[in-house]
FIKOL-289294 format. One record per residue (C-alpha): residue in three letters; chain; x negated, z, y negated. Coordinates in steps of 0.05 Angstrom, whole numbers. Example, Ala and Ser with C-alpha at 12.3 -4.5 7.8 and 13.67 -1.06 7.14 Angstrom:
BEGIN
ATOM  residu  chaine      px      pz      py
ATOM     Ala       A    -246     156      90
ATOM     Ser       A    -273     143      21
***
This chain:
BEGIN
ATOM  residu  chaine      px      pz      py
ATOM     Met       A    -789     521    -434
ATOM     Arg       A    -738     480    -396
ATOM     Arg       A    -683     516    -362
ATOM     Ser       A    -675     501    -288
ATOM     Arg       A    -608     470    -272
ATOM     Arg       A    -566     509    -224
ATOM     Val       A    -546     467    -164
ATOM     Arg       A    -471     460    -160
ATOM     Leu       A    -451     471     -87
ATOM     Arg       A    -376     473     -99
ATOM     Pro       A    -344     404     -92
ATOM     Arg       A    -311     380    -156
ATOM     Ser       A    -256     335    -130
ATOM     Leu       A    -194     358     -94
ATOM     Arg       A    -206     306     -40
ATOM     Ser       A    -275     334     -24
ATOM     Arg       A    -248     404     -22
ATOM     Ile       A    -193     385      27
ATOM     Val       A    -242     348      72
ATOM     Leu       A    -291     405      70
ATOM     Ile       A    -239     457      86
ATOM     Ala       A    -210     415     143
ATOM     Gly       A    -280     404     171
ATOM     Leu       A    -296     477     169
ATOM     Leu       A    -230     497     201
ATOM     Ala       A    -236     445     257
ATOM     Thr       A    -309     462     271
ATOM     Ser       A    -294     537     271
ATOM     Ala       A    -235     526     319
ATOM     Val       A    -279     486     367
ATOM     Leu       A    -335     536     365
ATOM     Leu       A    -288     594     376
ATOM     Cys       A    -257     559     436
ATOM     Gln       A    -326     544     464
ATOM     Leu       A    -348     616     452
ATOM     Ala       A    -287     642     489
ATOM     Gly       A    -302     594     547
ATOM     Leu       A    -374     615     547
ATOM     Thr       A    -355     688     550
ATOM     Val       A    -306     676     607
ATOM     Leu       A    -357     634     646
ATOM     Arg       A    -412     686     638
ATOM     Gly       A    -366     741     660
ATOM     Trp       A    -343     702     720
ATOM     Leu       A    -415     686     741
ATOM     Thr       A    -435     758     731
ATOM     Asp       A    -377     781     774
ATOM     Gln       A    -401     734     829
ATOM     Val       A    -470     767     826
ATOM     Asp       A    -439     836     827
ATOM     Asp       A    -397     817     887
ATOM     Arg       A    -460     795     925
ATOM     Leu       A    -494     860     907
ATOM     Ser       A    -435     902     929
ATOM     His       A    -434     869     998
ATOM     Phe       A    -509     877    1011
ATOM     Lys       A    -535     941    1044
ATOM     Pro       A    -608     948    1070
ATOM     Pro       A    -612     972    1144
ATOM     Asp       A    -630    1045    1155
ATOM     Arg       A    -694    1028    1193
ATOM     Leu       A    -722     997    1129
ATOM     Tyr       A    -719    1065    1097
ATOM     Glu       A    -757    1093    1157
ATOM     Asp       A    -810    1039    1155
ATOM     Phe       A    -823    1047    1080
ATOM     Ala       A    -822    1123    1086
ATOM     Gly       A    -877    1121    1139
ATOM     Asn       A    -917    1068    1100
ATOM     Arg       A    -909    1021    1159
ATOM     Thr       A    -900     947    1155
ATOM     Pro       A    -827     930    1160
ATOM     Arg       A    -806     908    1228
ATOM     Pro       A    -781     837    1236
ATOM     Gln       A    -707     829    1223
ATOM     Pro       A    -659     788    1265
ATOM     Ser       A    -639     722    1235
ATOM     Asp       A    -569     745    1218
ATOM     Ala       A    -598     805    1180
ATOM     Ala       A    -653     768    1143
ATOM     Leu       A    -660     784    1069
ATOM     Pro       A    -637     726    1024
ATOM     Ser       A    -694     696     984
ATOM     Asp       A    -667     714     915
ATOM     Tyr       A    -657     788     930
ATOM     Arg       A    -706     843     910
ATOM     Val       A    -703     911     943
ATOM     Tyr       A    -742     971     916
ATOM     Phe       A    -747    1041     949
ATOM     Tyr       A    -756    1112     923
ATOM     Asp       A    -784    1163     974
ATOM     Glu       A    -759    1234     986
ATOM     Asp       A    -800    1259     927
ATOM     Gly       A    -767    1209     879
ATOM     Arg       A    -828    1164     870
ATOM     Leu       A    -823    1088     868
ATOM     Leu       A    -858    1057     927
ATOM     Arg       A    -905     999     913
ATOM     Thr       A    -880     957     971
ATOM     Ser       A    -814     919     960
ATOM     Leu       A    -774     867     997
ATOM     Gly       A    -761     798     970
ATOM     Ser       A    -799     737     950
ATOM     Gly       A    -809     697     888
ATOM     Asn       A    -860     689     834
ATOM     Asn       A    -816     713     778
ATOM     Pro       A    -827     784     753
ATOM     Gly       A    -775     832     779
ATOM     Pro       A    -732     882     741
ATOM     Arg       A    -764     937     701
ATOM     Leu       A    -756    1003     740
ATOM     Pro       A    -780    1073     724
ATOM     Gln       A    -831    1108     768
ATOM     Arg       A    -787    1168     781
ATOM     Thr       A    -716    1173     806
ATOM     Ala       A    -701    1222     751
ATOM     Asp       A    -713    1167     700
ATOM     Leu       A    -670    1117     736
ATOM     Arg       A    -608    1103     694
ATOM     Leu       A    -569    1067     749
ATOM     Pro       A    -502    1097     770
ATOM     Thr       A    -496    1097     846
ATOM     Gly       A    -455    1038     872
ATOM     Arg       A    -443    1006     803
ATOM     Pro       A    -480     942     784
ATOM     Thr       A    -518     945     718
ATOM     Thr       A    -561     895     680
ATOM     Leu       A    -635     910     674
ATOM     Ala       A    -689     877     634
ATOM     Ala       A    -745     838     668
ATOM     Glu       A    -816     864     673
ATOM     Asp       A    -843     809     628
ATOM     Gly       A    -800     831     569
ATOM     Pro       A    -745     798     530
ATOM     Ser       A    -770     727     544
ATOM     Gly       A    -752     731     618
ATOM     Ser       A    -683     728     650
ATOM     Gly       A    -649     795     664
ATOM     Trp       A    -632     825     730
ATOM     Arg       A    -568     853     758
ATOM     Ala       A    -584     916     799
ATOM     Ile       A    -546     967     840
ATOM     Ala       A    -571    1035     865
ATOM     Leu       A    -558    1056     937
ATOM     Thr       A    -569    1122     974
ATOM     Gly       A    -610    1121    1039
ATOM     Pro       A    -627    1171    1094
ATOM     Gly       A    -654    1237    1069
ATOM     Asp       A    -667    1237     994
ATOM     Met       A    -690    1164     992
ATOM     Arg       A    -657    1114     946
ATOM     Ala       A    -658    1038     943
ATOM     Val       A    -648     990     885
ATOM     Val       A    -622     921     902
ATOM     Ala       A    -629     868     847
ATOM     Leu       A    -609     796     837
ATOM     Pro       A    -637     752     781
ATOM     Leu       A    -590     726     726
ATOM     Asp       A    -630     662     714
ATOM     Thr       A    -572     620     742
ATOM     Val       A    -522     655     697
ATOM     Asp       A    -568     649     636
ATOM     Gly       A    -582     575     651
ATOM     Ala       A    -508     558     658
ATOM     Thr       A    -489     595     594
ATOM     Thr       A    -548     565     556
ATOM     Lys       A    -527     494     575
ATOM     Leu       A    -455     509     555
ATOM     Leu       A    -479     539     489
ATOM     Trp       A    -517     476     471
ATOM     Leu       A    -458     434     493
ATOM     Ser       A    -413     475     447
ATOM     Leu       A    -460     467     388
ATOM     Gly       A    -465     392     399
ATOM     Leu       A    -390     386     406
ATOM     Gly       A    -380     427     342
ATOM     Ala       A    -427     382     304
ATOM     Ala       A    -393     320     331
ATOM     Val       A    -325     348     311
ATOM     Ala       A    -350     365     241
ATOM     Val       A    -377     295     231
ATOM     Gly       A    -313     264     258
ATOM     Val       A    -267     307     216
ATOM     Val       A    -308     292     153
ATOM     Thr       A    -308     217     166
ATOM     Leu       A    -237     208     189
ATOM     Gly       A    -210     264     145
ATOM     Asn       A    -239     232      83
ATOM     Ala       A    -203     167      98
ATOM     Ala       A    -138     203     116
ATOM     Val       A    -140     247      54
ATOM     Arg       A    -157     187      10
ATOM     Leu       A     -96     151      38
ATOM     Gly       A     -51     212      31
ATOM     Leu       A     -72     225     -41
ATOM     Arg       A     -63     154     -63
ATOM     Pro       A       2     171    -101
ATOM     Leu       A     -35     227    -136
ATOM     Thr       A     -92     180    -153
ATOM     Arg       A     -42     132    -185
ATOM     Val       A     -14     190    -225
ATOM     Glu       A     -85     207    -247
ATOM     His       A    -100     136    -269
ATOM     Thr       A     -34     131    -307
ATOM     Ala       A     -47     198    -341
ATOM     Gln       A    -116     173    -362
ATOM     Arg       A     -86     111    -392
ATOM     Ile       A     -35     154    -429
ATOM     Thr       A     -93     197    -454
ATOM     Asp       A    -127     133    -479
ATOM     Gly       A     -67     117    -522
ATOM     Ala       A     -15      82    -478
ATOM     Val       A      38     135    -493
ATOM     Glu       A      95      88    -473
ATOM     Leu       A      76      90    -399
ATOM     Asn       A     110     133    -347
ATOM     Val       A      79     163    -284
ATOM     Pro       A      98     124    -221
ATOM     Val       A     145     162    -174
ATOM     Thr       A     149     132    -104
ATOM     Asp       A     185     189     -68
ATOM     Pro       A     217     244    -110
ATOM     Asp       A     225     289     -49
ATOM     Thr       A     149     299     -41
ATOM     Glu       A     105     346     -81
ATOM     Val       A      71     287    -117
ATOM     Gly       A     140     257    -131
ATOM     Arg       A     165     322    -161
ATOM     Leu       A     101     327    -202
ATOM     Gly       A     111     256    -227
ATOM     Thr       A     184     270    -246
ATOM     Ala       A     163     333    -283
ATOM     Leu       A     108     295    -320
ATOM     Asn       A     156     239    -339
ATOM     Thr       A     205     291    -366
ATOM     Met       A     149     323    -406
ATOM     Leu       A     126     254    -431
ATOM     Asp       A     197     238    -454
ATOM     Arg       A     201     303    -492
ATOM     Leu       A     132     291    -523
ATOM     Arg       A     152     221    -544
ATOM     Ala       A     216     248    -574
ATOM     Ala       A     177     302    -610
ATOM     Leu       A     127     251    -636
ATOM     His       A     184     207    -659
ATOM     Arg       A     216     266    -695
ATOM     Thr       A     150     284    -726
ATOM     Glu       A     138     213    -751
ATOM     Thr       A     209     209    -777
ATOM     Ser       A     201     277    -811
ATOM     Glu       A     136     256    -843
ATOM     Ala       A     166     191    -867
ATOM     Arg       A     226     228    -895
ATOM     Leu       A     179     278    -928
ATOM     Arg       A     138     223    -960
ATOM     His       A     202     189    -983
ATOM     Phe       A     229     256   -1009
ATOM     Met       A     165     270   -1048
ATOM     Ala       A     166     201   -1078
ATOM     Asp       A     239     209   -1098
ATOM     Ala       A     227     278   -1126
ATOM     Gly       A     168     253   -1166
ATOM     His       A     209     195   -1192
ATOM     Glu       A     267     241   -1212
ATOM     Leu       A     220     290   -1246
ATOM     Arg       A     181     236   -1281
ATOM     Thr       A     239     214   -1325
ATOM     Pro       A     253     281   -1359
ATOM     Leu       A     179     298   -1362
ATOM     Thr       A     164     232   -1396
ATOM     Ala       A     220     244   -1446
ATOM     Ile       A     196     315   -1460
ATOM     Gln       A     124     291   -1468
ATOM     Gly       A     145     233   -1514
ATOM     Phe       A     188     275   -1561
ATOM     Ala       A     136     331   -1562
ATOM     Glu       A      82     281   -1582
ATOM     Leu       A     129     252   -1635
ATOM     Leu       A     138     321   -1665
ATOM     Leu       A      63     332   -1666
ATOM     Asp       A      47     263   -1695
ATOM     Glu       A     100     268   -1750
ATOM     Pro       A      97     338   -1780
ATOM     Asp       A     137     314   -1841
ATOM     Met       A     195     289   -1799
ATOM     Pro       A     263     301   -1831
ATOM     Gly       A     301     362   -1807
ATOM     Arg       A     358     321   -1776
ATOM     Arg       A     311     279   -1733
ATOM     Arg       A     270     341   -1715
ATOM     Arg       A     334     376   -1691
ATOM     Glu       A     352     314   -1650
ATOM     Ala       A     282     313   -1618
ATOM     His       A     288     388   -1602
ATOM     Ala       A     357     377   -1572
ATOM     Leu       A     332     320   -1529
ATOM     Ile       A     272     361   -1506
ATOM     Ala       A     319     419   -1487
ATOM     His       A     367     371   -1453
ATOM     Asn       A     313     340   -1409
ATOM     Ala       A     282     408   -1395
ATOM     Gly       A     350     432   -1372
ATOM     Arg       A     358     371   -1328
ATOM     Met       A     290     382   -1297
ATOM     Ser       A     306     456   -1287
ATOM     Arg       A     371     439   -1251
ATOM     Leu       A     334     389   -1208
ATOM     Val       A     281     441   -1189
ATOM     Asp       A     336     492   -1175
ATOM     Asp       A     370     442   -1129
ATOM     Leu       A     305     428   -1092
ATOM     Phe       A     292     502   -1084
ATOM     Leu       A     362     513   -1058
ATOM     Leu       A     354     456   -1007
ATOM     Ala       A     288     486    -983
ATOM     Lys       A     319     556    -979
ATOM     Leu       A     379     531    -940
ATOM     Gly       A     335     493    -891
ATOM     Asp       A     284     548    -878
ATOM     Thr       A     322     615    -879
ATOM     Pro       A     387     633    -843
ATOM     Met       A     446     655    -885
ATOM     Ser       A     447     731    -887
ATOM     His       A     505     745    -934
ATOM     Arg       A     574     736    -902
ATOM     Glu       A     641     761    -923
ATOM     Pro       A     714     739    -914
ATOM     Val       A     727     682    -962
ATOM     Asp       A     798     662    -983
ATOM     Leu       A     792     586    -984
ATOM     Leu       A     859     578   -1019
ATOM     Ser       A     839     620   -1079
ATOM     Leu       A     770     588   -1079
ATOM     Ala       A     800     519   -1081
ATOM     Ala       A     848     538   -1137
ATOM     Glu       A     791     566   -1180
ATOM     Thr       A     748     505   -1168
ATOM     Ile       A     805     458   -1186
ATOM     Ala       A     818     496   -1250
ATOM     Thr       A     744     490   -1269
ATOM     Ala       A     744     415   -1254
ATOM     Ala       A     808     405   -1295
ATOM     Ile       A     772     433   -1356
ATOM     Arg       A     715     384   -1349
ATOM     His       A     762     326   -1332
ATOM     Pro       A     827     340   -1369
ATOM     His       A     858     272   -1356
ATOM     Arg       A     847     275   -1281
ATOM     Ala       A     905     289   -1233
ATOM     Ile       A     880     339   -1181
ATOM     Thr       A     930     369   -1131
ATOM     Leu       A     925     426   -1081
ATOM     Glu       A     962     413   -1016
ATOM     Pro       A     967     439    -945
ATOM     Leu       A     926     405    -892
ATOM     Ala       A     965     349    -857
ATOM     Thr       A     968     361    -782
ATOM     His       A    1009     330    -725
ATOM     Ser       A    1050     394    -718
ATOM     Ala       A    1062     405    -792
ATOM     Gly       A    1131     394    -820
ATOM     Pro       A    1145     351    -881
ATOM     Glu       A    1150     410    -928
ATOM     Arg       A    1097     458    -902
ATOM     Asp       A    1075     512    -951
ATOM     Leu       A    1004     531    -969
ATOM     Asp       A     976     587    -926
ATOM     Val       A     920     636    -939
ATOM     Ile       A     860     613    -900
ATOM     Glu       A     801     661    -891
ATOM     Thr       A     733     645    -862
ATOM     Pro       A     667     683    -861
ATOM     Gly       A     615     657    -909
ATOM     Asp       A     584     660    -978
ATOM     Pro       A     637     648   -1032
ATOM     His       A     587     623   -1084
ATOM     Gln       A     557     571   -1037
ATOM     Leu       A     626     548   -1013
ATOM     Ala       A     649     542   -1085
ATOM     Gln       A     587     499   -1099
ATOM     Val       A     605     453   -1041
ATOM     Leu       A     677     444   -1066
ATOM     Gly       A     652     435   -1138
ATOM     Asn       A     603     380   -1117
ATOM     Leu       A     657     343   -1078
ATOM     Leu       A     706     346   -1136
ATOM     Ser       A     653     325   -1186
ATOM     Asn       A     634     265   -1142
ATOM     Ala       A     708     245   -1135
ATOM     Cys       A     718     249   -1211
ATOM     Ile       A     655     210   -1228
ATOM     His       A     661     154   -1175
ATOM     Thr       A     735     138   -1181
ATOM     Pro       A     776     108   -1238
ATOM     Ala       A     810     154   -1287
ATOM     Asp       A     879     138   -1261
ATOM     Ser       A     860     155   -1189
ATOM     Ser       A     889     220   -1162
ATOM     Ile       A     849     271   -1123
ATOM     His       A     879     314   -1068
ATOM     Val       A     849     379   -1044
ATOM     Arg       A     877     401    -977
ATOM     Ile       A     868     469    -944
ATOM     Gly       A     887     488    -872
ATOM     Ala       A     867     509    -802
ATOM     Ala       A     859     461    -745
ATOM     Arg       A     818     445    -683
ATOM     Thr       A     762     395    -681
ATOM     Pro       A     783     327    -651
ATOM     Thr       A     748     293    -593
ATOM     Gly       A     715     242    -640
ATOM     Lys       A     672     257    -700
ATOM     Gly       A     668     218    -765
ATOM     Leu       A     608     200    -805
ATOM     Gly       A     578     268    -821
ATOM     Asn       A     521     316    -829
ATOM     Gly       A     514     385    -799
ATOM     Arg       A     523     421    -733
ATOM     Ser       A     558     389    -675
ATOM     Leu       A     623     426    -661
ATOM     Pro       A     653     420    -591
ATOM     Pro       A     722     387    -587
ATOM     Gly       A     778     438    -593
ATOM     Thr       A     737     488    -635
ATOM     Pro       A     782     528    -683
ATOM     Val       A     759     511    -754
ATOM     Ser       A     780     522    -826
ATOM     Val       A     784     456    -863
ATOM     Ile       A     777     435    -936
ATOM     Glu       A     790     362    -952
ATOM     Val       A     776     326   -1018
ATOM     Ala       A     810     259   -1016
ATOM     Asp       A     819     204   -1068
ATOM     Asn       A     853     137   -1071
ATOM     Gly       A     797     103   -1108
ATOM     Pro       A     757      42   -1088
ATOM     Gly       A     717      79   -1035
ATOM     Ile       A     644      70   -1018
ATOM     Lys       A     609       7    -994
ATOM     Pro       A     602       9    -918
ATOM     Asp       A     526       1    -920
ATOM     Glu       A     520      56    -972
ATOM     Ala       A     566     104    -935
ATOM     Leu       A     512     113    -883
ATOM     Lys       A     465     142    -936
ATOM     Val       A     511     187    -978
ATOM     Phe       A     481     251    -947
ATOM     Asp       A     409     229    -960
ATOM     Arg       A     371     267   -1013
ATOM     Phe       A     364     230   -1081
ATOM     Tyr       A     411     176   -1058
ATOM     Arg       A     463     154   -1109
ATOM     Ala       A     517     107   -1085
ATOM     Thr       A     541      51   -1130
ATOM     Pro       A     617      57   -1139
ATOM     Leu       A     658      -4   -1124
ATOM     Glu       A     693       5   -1191
ATOM     Pro       A     662      41   -1252
ATOM     Ser       A     695     107   -1273
ATOM     Ala       A     715     123   -1343
ATOM     Asp       A     688     193   -1334
ATOM     Asn       A     620     162   -1321
ATOM     Leu       A     619     128   -1388
ATOM     Val       A     625     192   -1429
ATOM     Ala       A     570     195   -1481
ATOM     Gly       A     511     239   -1463
ATOM     Arg       A     525     241   -1388
ATOM     Glu       A     465     221   -1346
ATOM     Pro       A     471     198   -1274
ATOM     Gly       A     467     252   -1221
ATOM     Ser       A     404     271   -1183
ATOM     Gly       A     431     249   -1116
ATOM     Leu       A     425     319   -1087
ATOM     Gly       A     498     342   -1091
ATOM     Leu       A     521     318   -1023
ATOM     Ala       A     454     337    -990
ATOM     Ile       A     463     409   -1016
ATOM     Ala       A     536     410    -994
ATOM     Ala       A     516     387    -924
ATOM     Ala       A     460     439    -921
ATOM     Ile       A     508     494    -940
ATOM     Ala       A     557     471    -887
ATOM     Thr       A     502     472    -836
ATOM     Ala       A     481     542    -857
ATOM     His       A     553     565    -846
ATOM     Gly       A     552     535    -775
ATOM     Gly       A     598     477    -796
ATOM     Arg       A     592     405    -817
ATOM     Leu       A     611     359    -873
ATOM     Glu       A     645     293    -854
ATOM     Leu       A     665     229    -890
ATOM     Asp       A     723     184    -875
ATOM     Asn       A     711     122    -916
ATOM     His       A     763      68    -928
ATOM     Pro       A     738      14    -976
ATOM     Asp       A     792      -6   -1026
ATOM     Asp       A     834      53   -1003
ATOM     Gly       A     792     114   -1023
ATOM     Cys       A     752     163    -981
ATOM     Thr       A     758     235    -955
ATOM     Phe       A     704     287    -951
ATOM     Arg       A     721     341    -900
ATOM     Leu       A     687     409    -895
ATOM     Leu       A     694     441    -826
ATOM     Leu       A     678     516    -820
ATOM     Pro       A     683     551    -752
ATOM     Glu       A     727     613    -751
ATOM     Ser       A     675     653    -711
ATOM     Thr       A     631     699    -750
ATOM     Thr       A     571     678    -709
ATOM     Ala       A     543     609    -723
ATOM     Pro       A     525     567    -663
ATOM     Lys       A     453     557    -643
ATOM     Asp       A     414     506    -681
ATOM     Asp       A     411     436    -652
ATOM     Thr       A     349     404    -681
ATOM     Asp       A     372     333    -679
ATOM     Glu       A     441     345    -708
ATOM     Ala       A     428     404    -754
ATOM     His       A     376     367    -795
ATOM     His       A     409     300    -802
ATOM     Asp       A     468     283    -758
ATOM     Arg       A     502     216    -771
ATOM     Asp       A     556     199    -721
ATOM     His       A     592     134    -730
ATOM     Pro       A     666     131    -717
***
């Protein structure tokens, strides 16, 4: 059984709705005005009839003639009864007499047979129905008191009043229909012209929906409602395009990250698989070779474990805010980290110095610098910076660790982390070297995950037996820790004259709000 479709009476387009509403309002206004005029006209015409009734009074001798059932005597010309009047009499007993005055073929007013049933107040005109029922014109009647107990009813027909009001009513209906047609016709053209800017916005939005996301909505006059709508839509489109760009960039970085992670994990996994298969294929392998295979398996497993731990730490730093904070003495932290690095690199000259500032004297002493943070994570940052400096610089290059308090300058170096407003009080840790520096094109990528820069000059520490190249996550982890502390990690690179990594930590215990573009990967060129 097919379902009957419901007819949709509501217009779908905004233009049709505006035209319909305007047509209804205009037609209603015209009809209301015509109705008011019709009411005033009918009242005025009725008042004219009442005025004629009030000024008419039958002569007393007419009462006498009708009371004696005699034929009314001829009246003088000046007292003749007008042709449209009807006069009816009630005798002393209150009975309606059959004889009446007046001429005309139209039925007269409907009157009761007894005076007691007459509902006419004396001297006040009242409307009565015609004898032929609702189809005939009404009558306007007034009751008068005559000699004795006789009464007379004088009536005038309302056919003139009804005819005039009927003509005006039809005129009003015709005028209302003409106004409705005119408003719909002209209003449709006017609304179409007025909504042309909105139509252009609609067409542009449809093209954007079809895939032309680079388009903007045309804005002809920003002071109008359509102009403000277009401006708001353009702002929204700009933000959507920026969000799409960030999403595409994030997806590309994620694919690159997964490829790099797989590449880094493939090397130790391949080594572990190869040595494990060697042990299985050669059960009679000599003890010394077996121990070497076991040692290499353990070494690669440890390398893979450290890589997985670094990846987990990066994910943890990027997804969860840092909850553990305590006052950290950066001077003691730097001294302990330098002592640890000296054990691993005994021939390396590493010094601890105060931060050089414009107001510092030539022989400024080291001061205790405290900042809120996680001491283990900050020690990891400083350890990574010292390890990179030792690995990527020659053995005779000196390394300087500087500690102090300062304010952020107006310009920012190449860095990664949160954007700190100029003049923000910060605690600073610098790790500087006088080595060959980093190649300018590679300096832009040092904070990327799995990126390993090629030193301009090989380091003797890098040639120690058994040392494998780094995973390329050290600086990425350091930058992520700096971001989690509300700070940033910067690089001042000077090829052939060394480089300086600078950790900036705000002194406030509350980290600034996250800035998506800068907190994830902020690279500001000097």
